[in-house]
Structure formats: C-alpha cells, structure tokens
C-alpha angles and dihedrals in degrees: 000000000000089000091063093049092050089050092053090048091052091049092047089053094046096048103030091108097046124087095203118022120225110243096215094049089046092052093047092050091051092051091048089051095049093048092061098031121104117264110285124236115227132186112255095241131058097226097058095041095045092047090051092047093048091050091057096051126093097206092199090061112082092205091055093048094052091047089052091050094052092046090050090055091053091048091054090050090048100047100028124205100279097081122079111292123218130239100257093202088065091058109026135039118242090247090053092051089048089053093051092051092047093051091058091070103036100087110345092175088070092062099078130235097324119076095233091173091070093050095049095047091044091048095050092046093049093051085066093243114165125193111241110194120215120246116247097207143021091270092065095247117160125218116234092202100098136119111223137179086264091066092045093048093050093048097044095065091189104100114106092213099037097149093049092045092047091049089055091047089053087054087057096042094043100153101118091171088069118058103201114212128192128218091280093055092252109148136201087247092057090048092052091050093048094046093047095240094158095174091054092046090050092052091050091050094046091058090049094218095122133073110228089206100049113131126217102239093215098052106015090235118153119203089254092051091047091053093046093052089068096032095243099171096181092052091046090053092051092050095047092049089048092057105271110166109251090202100047111139124226109236101227103038105023089235121156122208088263091057090051093049091052092047094058114117096222108078094199092053090049093053094045093048093045094052092045091046094056093040093056093043090053091046092049091041093236118154116231121213090222095172097046110137125226123225089284091055094251120141116208091262091052089049091052093053097040096050102032086178096165142034094252095062089115090059091049094053091045090053092048094049091045089055095051108276110157108241091195098050111131115229133182110340090013092283117156121208088263090056089051095054092046095053099077140044122317105312099158092143089062092048090051091046091051093050092046092049091051091048091052090048090043091234120144113236111215100230093181098045114146126226123211090282093051093252122147122211086257091060090055095044092051095045088053092049094242103158096173093048092047090049091051091050094048092048088056095051106272109167112231091191097068113109125219123224089284091052093249116148124201089269091056089054093050091050094052122111103246098080128084118250097250091047098048093045092055093045092049093056088048095052103032094066090061099041117109099194118032089184097056112145130219126215090283090053092248122146123209086262090059090050095047093049092048088052093047095236101156095176092053092045089053092048093047092053089049088053092053105269112169110242091197103050111123126217126221089283090054091249117146122203087264090058090054093048091053090052094055120104095226094036106143100085092043093051094049092044093049093053093043094049093047091051091053091050093043089241111151113222118216096227093181099046113144128222124214090282090054091248120145124211087260090057090054095045091051093043092053094041096243099159097177092053090048089053092049094046095049089046089056093050105268111171110237091193098064112115129216124224090283091054093251119145123202087264091057089052092047093052091056095056120095125237098011104141096125092036091052091049091053092047094052093044092053093045092049091065115093135290090028119096111185116215100217093175098052112140126219127211090285093049093251120146121209087260091060089059096040093060098035112080114332100067094231105181099167099044091046089055092046093050093050092046089049090057104267111166109238093197101058114120130215128219090285091054091250123144121204087264090060089053091052089055093051096060129115124275095250089060092058093093101047095098094233094126093053091046090051092055094040095053093046091047090051090049089047093237118156113229122210091226095170099042115134126224125223089281090055095249125140122213089254093055091049092050091052092047090052094046096241105152096173091052089048090051093051091047093049092046089052095053106271109173112246095176092077094037116132114200109235117257122238090253092053093049091045089055090060092041090063100038100039098042097233116191115223106212138104088310091060092048091051091047094052093044091047090052090049092053090047088054092051091048091049090055093242110151113226109207126209094268090054090051091048091054092051093048088046091056090054092048094047092058098042096252096132096071108108119205132209092208096117093048090054090047090055089052097045104034114056093184092056092045090051093049092044089060090058097045108091119208092190136344095294108021130072125205089247093055092045092054091048094051119097111264096253095049091045089056092053093045096052122060134189090251090053089054095050091050094044099052089054095048134092089251092068090052090053092057109106110259094231091058098037096093092048090048092051092051091048093051092047093051090048089056090046091052090052089051095045099045090077091058092042091058094047095047091044090055089049091048094052090042093246094296090139127049122250093254091058091047089051091054091049093047091054090066097045124103116237090249089056089050089055092048091052092048092051095046093048092047092050091049092048093052093048 
C-alpha cells in the first residue's frame, strides 16, 4: 500500500499551510495524483480490501475521507459488480455509507471522465444495503426532516443516468411510510414524480402517507406538476387516480395542469396526456376548470392557439373544445381564440379545425367578436395578409363592413400600405364582393380610396373606382383623393391613372377642391415640387389663381420654393395657354405679391425674370410698405453676390418700367439704407449706379442695424469687415459726406463684434516658419509691395500702403492662390484690418483733435493716430463723443 502512503504525503505537503482544506481542490489533487500514479494493486475480494482501506482512514480527517472515496471508486472499477459483494454494515457505519452516497452528487464534474457516482450508487444498492433511520423518541417514531442522497441527486441534474440512479437510491432508502423532506420542503415523493419512478410513486400512494396535492414551498410544484414537467404519463395517471387535483394552480405562474400539458414540447406526449387527463377526470367525476386563466390571462385554449408549438395543435384545440372549452372566451386584450389564430401567418388549418370542433360540439363560434380595439378576427387576418384565413371567415359569415375603434372596415385594412402587392390584390377581390359601402369612412373621414392612394396601390385604386368609389369625397382634413395623390412622393403615375380612370367611368373630378387650409391639389403639388402632377392638374383645368386661407395662390407657393428654375418655366408655360390668365400681382394676407417672395430669400433668378416679363408690378407694396426692392435689400450677406439685384434693374429697364428706387417703407427706410444696414456692398453699388439718392440718405443707427443682425442672422467675420469697408469706399466715390457721427457708428459696429482686436499671428509666423516667410516675399500685394513687407510695416504705414482696390485685385490674383492654405484665413483678416485702419484713421484724427480741444494741428493728430491700436481709436472716439454731448 505504498501508493496510499505516497498519496497522504502529497496531501500533507499540499495542505500543510491551510487550516481547513477545500474539498474541491482536495478532490482535484487526488485525481491528478491517481492519473500519474503507478497502477494500484488491490485484493481480489471486496471484503478484505474494504476492511483494509477502512482501517487506514481517519474518518474525522476530510483528506483521509476523500482519499478513501476515490480509492473506493477505483476498486469498484477494478473488481466490477459480478463478484461476491460484501455486507457493508460489517465494514462501514451507516453514517459513513450516507457520506459516500452524498459525495457522489456534490460536484460530479470534479470526478474525471468516469461517472464514479453511478458506480458507487450501483455498488451500494447491489450489496443489498438498506437505510435504517434512527428513531427520534422512545416510541420508535422516525423524523421525516432529513436531506438524503435522493434529494441531492434530484437537485443536481447532472447525472447521465438520473432515473436509473434514483431508482437504485430508492432501493436503498426504501421506507415508503416516511416521506423524507429537505430544508426546502422537497420530498422523496416529489422526486419520484419528477423522475418518473412510477413503481416508487405507486408504493408511496398505496401506503397513503403522502398528499398528492402537497406543494413544494420553494418552487410551488405539486407532484402532478412535477410529473407533467417531464411528461411522465404513467405517474400522472397514478396521481390523478389517487386524487390529485386536476385544477391545482402553480404558485409562480398561475398554470394549471392543463396549461402545463399544452406547453410540453413533444406534441405526441401532449395529445396522449390530454386525452388521458380528461378520460380519468370523467371516470372519477371530477370537474375540470378548462377555461381557468394563468397569470397572463390565457386559458388553455388561448395558449394552444398563441403558441402553436407543434403540428398537432389542431388536435389539441379539438380536444379542448370537445371537453367544454369556451371558443368565444375573451383573453388578454379582449382577444378570443379566433382572434389569436388570425393574428399570425397563414394558419387556415387551425381556423378550420376550430370551426369543425365547434360544429361537432354544437357551439356557435362568434366570427365577428370584437377585441378591446374593436377589431374582428377578419381585421387581424387581413392585416396579416392571410388570404386563406380571411376566405374561411368570409365563408362562415364574417361581416367585412364592421368598423374597428378607428372606424376602419375590412376594406380599409386591405387598402393599407403594409401588404405586398400580390397579397393585397387577392384580398381586395375577396373582400370587395361582400362590401356594402365602398365609400365607408373611418374616424379620420378617410374612405378606402383615400387609404389606397396614400399607400400607392394603383391596382386597388383602379378597382375601387370601378366599384363606385367617390373620387371627390373629402376626409376630416378636407382632403379629397386628389389632394392625397398630389402629396405622394411618387405621384405622377397615380395622378395620371386617377384622371384616366375617372374619365373612363364618367366620374367628374373636382380639380379645385379645397382642404381645411383652403389649399387645392395644385397648391400641394407646387408646394412639394411635384412637377408632373402640376402639369396634369393644369392640363385638366386647375385654377392657379385660387388662394388658400392665407391668401396665397399657387404662384405665391411656387415663389417660396428653392431651386425651381425649370419648374417655374413649366408653370408659366402651362398657365400661358388659354383659357388660363395668371394673376401675377395677387396679394396674400400680408399684402405680398409673388414677386415679393421671389426676391426675398431664395435667390430665384429665373422666376423673378418670368414674373417681371409676365407683367408683375415691381412697385407694389405689402402691409409693411415694402416693395420687392426693399426685400432684396433685406437679404443675408451670402446672397449679396448672386446678381439678383442687377437682374432686377436690367429686366425692368428693358421693359421700360420706372422703379421707385428711393421709396420709403412704413419704417421710413429706403432700399439703400436697408442695404447698408445689412452690409450688402454689391446691392449698394447697384443702387448707387442706378441713381439712388444719397443726399437724403440717413446712416442707420446702431439699434436699427442690431435689429437686422438678430433677425437676418448676419455673420460678423472678415466678410462683414469687407462689406462695411466696401460700403465706405462706395460712399466716398459717390461724393456722400460721412460726418463724424456716421464714422462713430461704423467704428462702433466693429467694436461691438470684437473686430478691432489686432493680432500678431502673421508676424510670429514669419519668424517661426521659413517656408512661409520665403513665399510671402514672392507674393505681391500690389506693384511694389510684397506680403512679407506689408506684414513687417508698422500698422499705420501698412494701412496707407494698402488700399481697398489693392485688396479686390489681390484676392482675385494668382498671388492669393499661392498663399499657404493654413495661413490664408489669418492673411485675409490681417488685410481686412489694414483696410479698416486706413478707413478709421480719418475719424481717429478728427476725434483726437476734438478730445484735446484742437490744441494740436491735424497733421500731428494724423501722426499720432498712425501708431494707435484700433481699440485705442474706439476709446478716443467714445471719449470725444461723450465730451461733445456733455
């Protein structure tokens, strides 16, 4: 037995530092040892070897016990079970045998590739060992509160041969007059029911010491439920005949035995159990609560139709109905079993089975029952695209005219947009023949034709019109089918088809019908940019001069759309054909004509030209007193270069129309003053070149400019600086004299937006980046000055050396393109501020003289101003202005 001694030595070494050894680690170490140990030598009979092994074990030592257990397993493998087996009571104490059995089911995965648990249990059972419980009192009574290997085996769930092993354990624990229960209330009787040990269950029941309806407190399982979980038909039969309650409810799910039978995965087992269940209950005259709901509100019949987990679901529902299940019982959401079967893919065989079962039982199936949303089974079948199911329902009298809570009939459902074309066409033919009113409206006032058009189903639209659908009926929004067509993305084919079909059926279409906003189909088609529909509508006589509730005609709507040059051309060409007469000067509720909108924000060159050529009056004013020219001058800075202003003057000049270029709006502003306030230098230039009067010009106040800053979204950056400087130069060239207050306002605008802060970034770049410095020497600002030299000049001299004309020429030259991209923004800002300094130095000198009360001549003030920062210029201007006012 040297192997044993070596094993103990290894264990002593491994666990010498631990107070309490870990059982799992201990077991693993033993296995590892035995795998590499030399083959052991055993006695050739169990008795001698076991007696020797037991004599070497200190049972109080866990390491010794585990070593004994592993060696016993190897002994069983070595000798087998065919040789004479010993009387274990002669060798081991009952508590020791109990321990060996219990260890087989603690952690079987620690025992290596061989299932030692099976061998040990089989060995103990075949020795004829029987567990003899100890009495707990002088009367010989035995306590049932005891956890045995049976409980451990049942809860482990890891033994490959659980039923066989449990049967052998029941041979060992063969006291059927005592139903041992563990700390969770789990009994031997429950284990036998769950494992399908019918002979054990029968013995327990014969002695009458067990309750067939006792629940396990921990899980809520009854013996019947435990047997049904594994589909043990023989055990279920024993329990039912012994008085098990067929209606007992599982604690955690509210499931009755019937629910559990239906939920089984094996369809054959379900059917067999179901038939046996009802047969025994009839035989025993026990009533079955066949419609009892579970915690989800589902009766067994609902569960059958909702799950449909196996091919024999039709047999299950037939059996349930035959035994009294209510086929019209509403479940969750008010759904009847018929609703349930109609709510999924084509299940016509289940529908037929349900009808046949009800006919055999002579129970009327409510084919038009309503769920909580007012839907009939037909509604659900149609929305799921189930043609066969819908056909079966209609054959049995389903009414396709019943509305749901939304007012939708079966025809509305068929016309909706969630069905495939082949499906909805077939369903339509099925339903339409039984519909009484093809123009039925839902709660939104929509007819099936509205729904079909919104879904884009041309074939259904055509069929509806052939069945008498009204093409002019309006919904609750006042929209006719033609309105809806014009709102569709891919509208052209639908529009043409609608007109064509109505012509064939001699159905007049109200092409100018108005919705609740007063909009005609033409309004919608123009608003959404549907050119083909516009063409069709105008071809069928739509009136382009009709106004909506805001007074807007289709032309007003057109002029507010972006990028419509081709669209506008089509519109005017169609409206030019007799008998159309386009009112180009129509006014909306704000007094705006289409021309007001065309020139306002969207930069519409083509439509502006078309309007003017069609006779639009450029001098009409809106409710604010603004002409179209005022609107041009209120636009954003980025629209300053689009050429619209020049086009406006050119077309009117060609048409010999006199423009009121100096007219004032209700705020007293001329177009020129608005253009200045909005920093639009090109617009200012066009106005000045066309004779705008500068003599009566009033430079905008800070408050007026700020108003447009907020509402027009102006961006104060280099663009703004250039715009203001450009306007200043235009003023000088137009011989308008800017007084000191005008200059103060301009400087104030720069200060307010942080544009006076001068940076030394470019100077540092010249010092730190040799490549940039080299390129800057080759980039010429004008004929005699490079970018490098301009940056190195003092600020005042740089301002005098660089003019606005130099800037305009430079930014359009090759030199600007040669400027490194990473420095281009900084260069632009530097050049703009140099121009600003040149412009501001004049005001700095004048205000400086005023501030020092003219004690120095203008030349001296000019020299001082050259060396001032722009922020200092602003401070001087403010101080002088304050002093002057005081």
